[in-house]
PDB file as gemmi writes it, atoms N, CA and C in Angstrom:
CRYST1    1.000    1.000    1.000  90.00  90.00  90.00 P 1                      
ATOM      1  N   MET A   1     127.175 100.099 100.636  1.00  0.00           N  
ATOM      2  CA  MET A   1     126.279 100.454 101.723  1.00  0.00           C  
ATOM      3  C   MET A   1     126.702  99.713 102.995  1.00  0.00           C  
ATOM      4  N   SER A   2     126.375 100.333 104.090  1.00  0.00           N  
ATOM      5  CA  SER A   2     126.756  99.738 105.357  1.00  0.00           C  
ATOM      6  C   SER A   2     125.705  98.745 105.835  1.00  0.00           C  
ATOM      7  N   LYS A   3     126.122  97.890 106.725  1.00  0.00           N  
ATOM      8  CA  LYS A   3     125.221  96.902 107.315  1.00  0.00           C  
ATOM      9  C   LYS A   3     124.055  97.595 108.027  1.00  0.00           C  
ATOM     10  N   GLU A   4     124.346  98.705 108.691  1.00  0.00           N  
ATOM     11  CA  GLU A   4     123.308  99.452 109.420  1.00  0.00           C  
ATOM     12  C   GLU A   4     122.263 100.018 108.457  1.00  0.00           C  
ATOM     13  N   LYS A   5     122.707 100.509 107.315  1.00  0.00           N  
ATOM     14  CA  LYS A   5     121.768 101.043 106.325  1.00  0.00           C  
ATOM     15  C   LYS A   5     120.864  99.935 105.809  1.00  0.00           C  
ATOM     16  N   TYR A   6     121.423  98.766 105.510  1.00  0.00           N  
ATOM     17  CA  TYR A   6     120.599  97.650 105.041  1.00  0.00           C  
ATOM     18  C   TYR A   6     119.596  97.227 106.109  1.00  0.00           C  
ATOM     19  N   LYS A   7     120.022  97.250 107.348  1.00  0.00           N  
ATOM     20  CA  LYS A   7     119.135  96.882 108.450  1.00  0.00           C  
ATOM     21  C   LYS A   7     117.955  97.856 108.530  1.00  0.00           C  
ATOM     22  N   THR A   8     118.237  99.141 108.388  1.00  0.00           N  
ATOM     23  CA  THR A   8     117.189 100.166 108.419  1.00  0.00           C  
ATOM     24  C   THR A   8     116.268 100.024 107.215  1.00  0.00           C  
ATOM     25  N   LEU A   9     116.847  99.802 106.051  1.00  0.00           N  
ATOM     26  CA  LEU A   9     116.064  99.635 104.829  1.00  0.00           C  
ATOM     27  C   LEU A   9     115.152  98.419 104.923  1.00  0.00           C  
ATOM     28  N   ARG A  10     115.676  97.337 105.432  1.00  0.00           N  
ATOM     29  CA  ARG A  10     114.877  96.121 105.601  1.00  0.00           C  
ATOM     30  C   ARG A  10     113.711  96.366 106.550  1.00  0.00           C  
ATOM     31  N   LYS A  11     113.970  97.047 107.647  1.00  0.00           N  
ATOM     32  CA  LYS A  11     112.919  97.344 108.623  1.00  0.00           C  
ATOM     33  C   LYS A  11     111.815  98.195 107.997  1.00  0.00           C  
ATOM     34  N   LEU A  12     112.207  99.163 107.180  1.00  0.00           N  
ATOM     35  CA  LEU A  12     111.241 100.021 106.499  1.00  0.00           C  
ATOM     36  C   LEU A  12     110.300  99.197 105.624  1.00  0.00           C  
ATOM     37  N   TYR A  13     110.867  98.324 104.793  1.00  0.00           N  
ATOM     38  CA  TYR A  13     110.038  97.554 103.864  1.00  0.00           C  
ATOM     39  C   TYR A  13     109.230  96.471 104.560  1.00  0.00           C  
ATOM     40  N   VAL A  14     109.735  95.910 105.614  1.00  0.00           N  
ATOM     41  CA  VAL A  14     108.953  94.947 106.398  1.00  0.00           C  
ATOM     42  C   VAL A  14     107.761  95.653 107.033  1.00  0.00           C  
ATOM     43  N   THR A  15     107.990  96.856 107.540  1.00  0.00           N  
ATOM     44  CA  THR A  15     106.913  97.637 108.147  1.00  0.00           C  
ATOM     45  C   THR A  15     105.858  98.001 107.110  1.00  0.00           C  
ATOM     46  N   GLU A  16     106.277  98.394 105.925  1.00  0.00           N  
ATOM     47  CA  GLU A  16     105.324  98.698 104.852  1.00  0.00           C  
ATOM     48  C   GLU A  16     104.506  97.466 104.487  1.00  0.00           C  
ATOM     49  N   GLY A  17     105.152  96.321 104.427  1.00  0.00           N  
ATOM     50  CA  GLY A  17     104.442  95.077 104.133  1.00  0.00           C  
ATOM     51  C   GLY A  17     103.416  94.738 105.195  1.00  0.00           C  
ATOM     52  N   GLU A  18     103.779  94.958 106.445  1.00  0.00           N  
ATOM     53  CA  GLU A  18     102.841  94.729 107.546  1.00  0.00           C  
ATOM     54  C   GLU A  18     101.632  95.650 107.429  1.00  0.00           C  
ATOM     55  N   MET A  19     101.867  96.901 107.044  1.00  0.00           N  
ATOM     56  CA  MET A  19     100.775  97.852 106.880  1.00  0.00           C  
ATOM     57  C   MET A  19      99.794  97.374 105.813  1.00  0.00           C  
ATOM     58  N   VAL A  20     100.313  96.901 104.705  1.00  0.00           N  
ATOM     59  CA  VAL A  20      99.458  96.397 103.624  1.00  0.00           C  
ATOM     60  C   VAL A  20      98.704  95.152 104.093  1.00  0.00           C  
ATOM     61  N   TYR A  21      99.390  94.284 104.805  1.00  0.00           N  
ATOM     62  CA  TYR A  21      98.743  93.076 105.336  1.00  0.00           C  
ATOM     63  C   TYR A  21      97.582  93.454 106.254  1.00  0.00           C  
ATOM     64  N   HIS A  22      97.783  94.421 107.131  1.00  0.00           N  
ATOM     65  CA  HIS A  22      96.718  94.857 108.037  1.00  0.00           C  
ATOM     66  C   HIS A  22      95.530  95.410 107.253  1.00  0.00           C  
ATOM     67  N   LEU A  23      95.802  96.175 106.192  1.00  0.00           N  
ATOM     68  CA  LEU A  23      94.716  96.677 105.350  1.00  0.00           C  
ATOM     69  C   LEU A  23      93.952  95.537 104.700  1.00  0.00           C  
ATOM     70  N   ALA A  24      94.666  94.530 104.210  1.00  0.00           N  
ATOM     71  CA  ALA A  24      94.014  93.396 103.565  1.00  0.00           C  
ATOM     72  C   ALA A  24      93.134  92.638 104.556  1.00  0.00           C  
ATOM     73  N   VAL A  25      93.628  92.442 105.765  1.00  0.00           N  
ATOM     74  CA  VAL A  25      92.826  91.755 106.784  1.00  0.00           C  
ATOM     75  C   VAL A  25      91.629  92.631 107.175  1.00  0.00           C  
ATOM     76  N   PHE A  26      91.840  93.940 107.259  1.00  0.00           N  
ATOM     77  CA  PHE A  26      90.721  94.843 107.525  1.00  0.00           C  
ATOM     78  C   PHE A  26      89.695  94.747 106.406  1.00  0.00           C  
ATOM     79  N   GLY A  27      90.162  94.519 105.190  1.00  0.00           N  
ATOM     80  CA  GLY A  27      89.249  94.317 104.059  1.00  0.00           C  
ATOM     81  C   GLY A  27      88.320  93.137 104.287  1.00  0.00           C  
ATOM     82  N   ASP A  28      88.834  92.066 104.882  1.00  0.00           N  
ATOM     83  CA  ASP A  28      87.963  90.927 105.203  1.00  0.00           C  
ATOM     84  C   ASP A  28      86.919  91.320 106.238  1.00  0.00           C  
ATOM     85  N   PHE A  29      87.311  92.163 107.193  1.00  0.00           N  
ATOM     86  CA  PHE A  29      86.365  92.678 108.190  1.00  0.00           C  
ATOM     87  C   PHE A  29      85.274  93.511 107.500  1.00  0.00           C  
ATOM     88  N   ILE A  30      85.680  94.387 106.585  1.00  0.00           N  
ATOM     89  CA  ILE A  30      84.723  95.205 105.847  1.00  0.00           C  
ATOM     90  C   ILE A  30      83.784  94.316 105.041  1.00  0.00           C  
ATOM     91  N   ALA A  31      84.345  93.320 104.358  1.00  0.00           N  
ATOM     92  CA  ALA A  31      83.530  92.427 103.516  1.00  0.00           C  
ATOM     93  C   ALA A  31      82.454  91.738 104.342  1.00  0.00           C  
ATOM     94  N   LYS A  32      82.820  91.284 105.518  1.00  0.00           N  
ATOM     95  CA  LYS A  32      81.851  90.617 106.385  1.00  0.00           C  
ATOM     96  C   LYS A  32      80.801  91.617 106.873  1.00  0.00           C  
ATOM     97  N   ARG A  33      81.264  92.776 107.336  1.00  0.00           N  
ATOM     98  CA  ARG A  33      80.359  93.805 107.858  1.00  0.00           C  
ATOM     99  C   ARG A  33      79.376  94.293 106.800  1.00  0.00           C  
ATOM    100  N   GLU A  34      79.864  94.461 105.571  1.00  0.00           N  
ATOM    101  CA  GLU A  34      79.039  94.997 104.490  1.00  0.00           C  
ATOM    102  C   GLU A  34      78.277  93.914 103.724  1.00  0.00           C  
ATOM    103  N   GLY A  35      78.575  92.652 104.008  1.00  0.00           N  
ATOM    104  CA  GLY A  35      77.887  91.554 103.340  1.00  0.00           C  
ATOM    105  C   GLY A  35      78.338  91.313 101.911  1.00  0.00           C  
ATOM    106  N   TYR A  36      79.586  91.611 101.618  1.00  0.00           N  
ATOM    107  CA  TYR A  36      80.108  91.382 100.274  1.00  0.00           C  
ATOM    108  C   TYR A  36      80.194  89.883 100.006  1.00  0.00           C  
ATOM    109  N   LYS A  37      79.853  89.504  98.805  1.00  0.00           N  
ATOM    110  CA  LYS A  37      79.908  88.090  98.430  1.00  0.00           C  
ATOM    111  C   LYS A  37      81.131  87.765  97.570  1.00  0.00           C  
ATOM    112  N   ASP A  38      81.582  88.736  96.771  1.00  0.00           N  
ATOM    113  CA  ASP A  38      82.668  88.474  95.828  1.00  0.00           C  
ATOM    114  C   ASP A  38      83.967  89.210  96.141  1.00  0.00           C  
ATOM    115  N   HIS A  39      83.973  90.053  97.141  1.00  0.00           N  
ATOM    116  CA  HIS A  39      85.161  90.862  97.421  1.00  0.00           C  
ATOM    117  C   HIS A  39      85.737  90.515  98.786  1.00  0.00           C  
ATOM    118  N   THR A  40      87.039  90.280  98.817  1.00  0.00           N  
ATOM    119  CA  THR A  40      87.753  90.018 100.061  1.00  0.00           C  
ATOM    120  C   THR A  40      89.051  90.810 100.058  1.00  0.00           C  
ATOM    121  N   ASP A  41      89.724  90.819 101.146  1.00  0.00           N  
ATOM    122  CA  ASP A  41      91.007  91.494 101.385  1.00  0.00           C  
ATOM    123  C   ASP A  41      91.093  92.854 100.691  1.00  0.00           C  
ATOM    124  N   MET A  42      92.110  93.152  99.922  1.00  0.00           N  
ATOM    125  CA  MET A  42      92.258  94.488  99.350  1.00  0.00           C  
ATOM    126  C   MET A  42      91.154  94.816  98.355  1.00  0.00           C  
ATOM    127  N   ASP A  43      90.621  93.828  97.658  1.00  0.00           N  
ATOM    128  CA  ASP A  43      89.499  94.105  96.753  1.00  0.00           C  
ATOM    129  C   ASP A  43      88.299  94.638  97.529  1.00  0.00           C  
ATOM    130  N   ALA A  44      88.079  94.138  98.727  1.00  0.00           N  
ATOM    131  CA  ALA A  44      86.986  94.642  99.563  1.00  0.00           C  
ATOM    132  C   ALA A  44      87.256  96.084  99.978  1.00  0.00           C  
ATOM    133  N   VAL A  45      88.491  96.404 100.291  1.00  0.00           N  
ATOM    134  CA  VAL A  45      88.848  97.781 100.645  1.00  0.00           C  
ATOM    135  C   VAL A  45      88.591  98.698  99.451  1.00  0.00           C  
ATOM    136  N   TYR A  46      89.075  98.309  98.284  1.00  0.00           N  
ATOM    137  CA  TYR A  46      88.863  99.124  97.082  1.00  0.00           C  
ATOM    138  C   TYR A  46      87.371  99.293  96.804  1.00  0.00           C  
ATOM    139  N   PHE A  47      86.628  98.198  96.830  1.00  0.00           N  
ATOM    140  CA  PHE A  47      85.193  98.237  96.545  1.00  0.00           C  
ATOM    141  C   PHE A  47      84.479  99.147  97.548  1.00  0.00           C  
ATOM    142  N   TYR A  48      84.852  99.049  98.807  1.00  0.00           N  
ATOM    143  CA  TYR A  48      84.245  99.875  99.849  1.00  0.00           C  
ATOM    144  C   TYR A  48      84.476 101.356  99.566  1.00  0.00           C  
ATOM    145  N   LEU A  49      85.695 101.721  99.223  1.00  0.00           N  
ATOM    146  CA  LEU A  49      85.991 103.126  98.941  1.00  0.00           C  
ATOM    147  C   LEU A  49      85.258 103.625  97.699  1.00  0.00           C  
ATOM    148  N   VAL A  50      85.137 102.777  96.698  1.00  0.00           N  
ATOM    149  CA  VAL A  50      84.368 103.138  95.495  1.00  0.00           C  
ATOM    150  C   VAL A  50      82.910 103.388  95.870  1.00  0.00           C  
ATOM    151  N   GLN A  51      82.334 102.486  96.665  1.00  0.00           N  
ATOM    152  CA  GLN A  51      80.937 102.613  97.072  1.00  0.00           C  
ATOM    153  C   GLN A  51      80.718 103.822  97.986  1.00  0.00           C  
ATOM    154  N   LYS A  52      81.579 103.994  98.953  1.00  0.00           N  
ATOM    155  CA  LYS A  52      81.384 105.037  99.957  1.00  0.00           C  
ATOM    156  C   LYS A  52      81.601 106.443  99.401  1.00  0.00           C  
ATOM    157  N   TYR A  53      82.625 106.619  98.591  1.00  0.00           N  
ATOM    158  CA  TYR A  53      82.988 107.953  98.131  1.00  0.00           C  
ATOM    159  C   TYR A  53      82.694 108.213  96.652  1.00  0.00           C  
ATOM    160  N   SER A  54      82.191 107.233  95.958  1.00  0.00           N  
ATOM    161  CA  SER A  54      81.893 107.352  94.523  1.00  0.00           C  
ATOM    162  C   SER A  54      83.136 107.706  93.711  1.00  0.00           C  
ATOM    163  N   TRP A  55      84.269 107.233  94.199  1.00  0.00           N  
ATOM    164  CA  TRP A  55      85.507 107.439  93.459  1.00  0.00           C  
ATOM    165  C   TRP A  55      85.612 106.354  92.393  1.00  0.00           C  
ATOM    166  N   PRO A  56      86.173 106.670  91.237  1.00  0.00           N  
ATOM    167  CA  PRO A  56      86.337 105.643  90.199  1.00  0.00           C  
ATOM    168  C   PRO A  56      87.306 104.545  90.665  1.00  0.00           C  
ATOM    169  N   PRO A  57      87.031 103.297  90.276  1.00  0.00           N  
ATOM    170  CA  PRO A  57      87.926 102.203  90.680  1.00  0.00           C  
ATOM    171  C   PRO A  57      89.393 102.453  90.343  1.00  0.00           C  
ATOM    172  N   ALA A  58      89.665 102.997  89.169  1.00  0.00           N  
ATOM    173  CA  ALA A  58      91.057 103.239  88.792  1.00  0.00           C  
ATOM    174  C   ALA A  58      91.724 104.237  89.743  1.00  0.00           C  
ATOM    175  N   GLN A  59      90.979 105.219  90.194  1.00  0.00           N  
ATOM    176  CA  GLN A  59      91.529 106.199  91.140  1.00  0.00           C  
ATOM    177  C   GLN A  59      91.822 105.529  92.479  1.00  0.00           C  
ATOM    178  N   VAL A  60      90.902 104.696  92.937  1.00  0.00           N  
ATOM    179  CA  VAL A  60      91.090 104.011  94.217  1.00  0.00           C  
ATOM    180  C   VAL A  60      92.267 103.052  94.134  1.00  0.00           C  
ATOM    181  N   ARG A  61      92.348 102.278  93.074  1.00  0.00           N  
ATOM    182  CA  ARG A  61      93.456 101.328  92.927  1.00  0.00           C  
ATOM    183  C   ARG A  61      94.796 102.048  92.762  1.00  0.00           C  
ATOM    184  N   GLY A  62      94.769 103.290  92.316  1.00  0.00           N  
ATOM    185  CA  GLY A  62      95.987 104.068  92.140  1.00  0.00           C  
ATOM    186  C   GLY A  62      96.463 104.757  93.411  1.00  0.00           C  
ATOM    187  N   MET A  63      95.653 104.702  94.462  1.00  0.00           N  
ATOM    188  CA  MET A  63      96.039 105.345  95.721  1.00  0.00           C  
ATOM    189  C   MET A  63      97.153 104.555  96.394  1.00  0.00           C  
ATOM    190  N   SER A  64      98.014 105.262  97.076  1.00  0.00           N  
ATOM    191  CA  SER A  64      99.047 104.575  97.848  1.00  0.00           C  
ATOM    192  C   SER A  64      98.393 103.908  99.059  1.00  0.00           C  
ATOM    193  N   PHE A  65      99.062 102.903  99.602  1.00  0.00           N  
ATOM    194  CA  PHE A  65      98.533 102.245 100.792  1.00  0.00           C  
ATOM    195  C   PHE A  65      98.498 103.214 101.972  1.00  0.00           C  
ATOM    196  N   GLU A  66      99.435 104.147 102.006  1.00  0.00           N  
ATOM    197  CA  GLU A  66      99.433 105.162 103.062  1.00  0.00           C  
ATOM    198  C   GLU A  66      98.174 106.023 102.979  1.00  0.00           C  
ATOM    199  N   ASP A  67      97.797 106.416 101.757  1.00  0.00           N  
ATOM    200  CA  ASP A  67      96.595 107.232 101.586  1.00  0.00           C  
ATOM    201  C   ASP A  67      95.333 106.449 101.938  1.00  0.00           C  
ATOM    202  N   ILE A  68      95.286 105.190 101.561  1.00  0.00           N  
ATOM    203  CA  ILE A  68      94.129 104.361 101.900  1.00  0.00           C  
ATOM    204  C   ILE A  68      94.002 104.238 103.411  1.00  0.00           C  
ATOM    205  N   ARG A  69      95.116 103.994 104.055  1.00  0.00           N  
ATOM    206  CA  ARG A  69      95.088 103.892 105.518  1.00  0.00           C  
ATOM    207  C   ARG A  69      94.654 105.213 106.144  1.00  0.00           C  
ATOM    208  N   PHE A  70      95.092 106.327 105.590  1.00  0.00           N  
ATOM    209  CA  PHE A  70      94.692 107.644 106.071  1.00  0.00           C  
ATOM    210  C   PHE A  70      93.172 107.810 105.963  1.00  0.00           C  
ATOM    211  N   VAL A  71      92.607 107.447 104.816  1.00  0.00           N  
ATOM    212  CA  VAL A  71      91.162 107.582 104.603  1.00  0.00           C  
ATOM    213  C   VAL A  71      90.377 106.676 105.549  1.00  0.00           C  
ATOM    214  N   LEU A  72      90.909 105.502 105.838  1.00  0.00           N  
ATOM    215  CA  LEU A  72      90.204 104.536 106.686  1.00  0.00           C  
ATOM    216  C   LEU A  72      90.576 104.627 108.168  1.00  0.00           C  
ATOM    217  N   ALA A  73      91.435 105.554 108.543  1.00  0.00           N  
ATOM    218  CA  ALA A  73      91.950 105.613 109.916  1.00  0.00           C  
ATOM    219  C   ALA A  73      90.852 105.670 110.968  1.00  0.00           C  
ATOM    220  N   GLU A  74      89.837 106.463 110.754  1.00  0.00           N  
ATOM    221  CA  GLU A  74      88.760 106.573 111.746  1.00  0.00           C  
ATOM    222  C   GLU A  74      88.007 105.250 111.873  1.00  0.00           C  
ATOM    223  N   GLU A  75      87.763 104.584 110.761  1.00  0.00           N  
ATOM    224  CA  GLU A  75      87.053 103.303 110.795  1.00  0.00           C  
ATOM    225  C   GLU A  75      87.912 102.195 111.390  1.00  0.00           C  
ATOM    226  N   MET A  76      89.210 102.325 111.269  1.00  0.00           N  
ATOM    227  CA  MET A  76      90.103 101.306 111.811  1.00  0.00           C  
ATOM    228  C   MET A  76      90.389 101.514 113.295  1.00  0.00           C  
ATOM    229  N   GLN A  77      89.970 102.671 113.821  1.00  0.00           N  
ATOM    230  CA  GLN A  77      90.204 102.986 115.229  1.00  0.00           C  
ATOM    231  C   GLN A  77      89.609 101.893 116.123  1.00  0.00           C  
ATOM    232  N   GLY A  78      90.427 101.303 116.950  1.00  0.00           N  
ATOM    233  CA  GLY A  78      89.967 100.264 117.871  1.00  0.00           C  
ATOM    234  C   GLY A  78      89.935  98.865 117.276  1.00  0.00           C  
ATOM    235  N   TRP A  79      90.083  98.756 115.958  1.00  0.00           N  
ATOM    236  CA  TRP A  79      90.093  97.439 115.311  1.00  0.00           C  
ATOM    237  C   TRP A  79      91.456  96.803 115.523  1.00  0.00           C  
ATOM    238  N   THR A  80      91.465  95.519 115.778  1.00  0.00           N  
ATOM    239  CA  THR A  80      92.725  94.788 115.911  1.00  0.00           C  
ATOM    240  C   THR A  80      92.694  93.557 115.011  1.00  0.00           C  
ATOM    241  N   LEU A  81      93.871  93.078 114.681  1.00  0.00           N  
ATOM    242  CA  LEU A  81      93.950  91.865 113.873  1.00  0.00           C  
ATOM    243  C   LEU A  81      93.266  90.714 114.608  1.00  0.00           C  
ATOM    244  N   PRO A  82      92.474  89.938 113.891  1.00  0.00           N  
ATOM    245  CA  PRO A  82      91.888  88.754 114.521  1.00  0.00           C  
ATOM    246  C   PRO A  82      92.998  87.783 114.948  1.00  0.00           C  
ATOM    247  N   LYS A  83      92.707  86.976 115.922  1.00  0.00           N  
ATOM    248  CA  LYS A  83      93.685  86.036 116.456  1.00  0.00           C  
ATOM    249  C   LYS A  83      94.309  85.174 115.353  1.00  0.00           C  
ATOM    250  N   ASP A  84      93.473  84.689 114.437  1.00  0.00           N  
ATOM    251  CA  ASP A  84      93.973  83.816 113.370  1.00  0.00           C  
ATOM    252  C   ASP A  84      94.901  84.539 112.391  1.00  0.00           C  
ATOM    253  N   ALA A  85      94.862  85.874 112.387  1.00  0.00           N  
ATOM    254  CA  ALA A  85      95.689  86.645 111.449  1.00  0.00           C  
ATOM    255  C   ALA A  85      97.011  87.078 112.052  1.00  0.00           C  
ATOM    256  N   ARG A  86      97.216  86.795 113.334  1.00  0.00           N  
ATOM    257  CA  ARG A  86      98.463  87.216 114.003  1.00  0.00           C  
ATOM    258  C   ARG A  86      99.571  86.233 113.793  1.00  0.00           C  
TER     259      ARG A  86                                                      
END                                                                             
């Protein structure tokens, strides 16, 4: 493989990791907003989707991060990472 291909591949996976990180931090926002006591980061996101849509936990945990972000896109509109998370 070429150096350019590795550079592109690395950028792709770093971007995917950032997306998951943003979802996890958004999960902390959801947990605070909803008053969750035991759920934080991605667990809060999963719990929220189970509660909101009555989807089974296994189905929610089986969703891709892209699909989760798609479902939460309207709620994430205007939300930004807190200063401490940057």
